[in-house]
C-alpha positions in Angstrom: -10.4 -4.9 4.4 -9.0 -1.2 4.9 -6.0 -3.5 6.2 -6.5 -5.1 3.0 -6.2 -1.4 1.0 -3.6 -0.1 3.1 -1.2 -2.8 2.9 -1.6 -2.6 -1.2 -1.2 1.3 -0.6 1.9 1.2 1.4 3.9 -0.9 -1.5 2.8 0.6 -4.2 4.5 4.3 -2.3 7.4 2.5 -1.6 8.0 1.3 -5.1 7.3 4.6 -6.5 9.8 6.7 -3.9 
């Protein structure tokens, strides 16, 4: 479950950047 959350966070960070 953490991996899924990390993946979503990574994508969100990329969009914000």
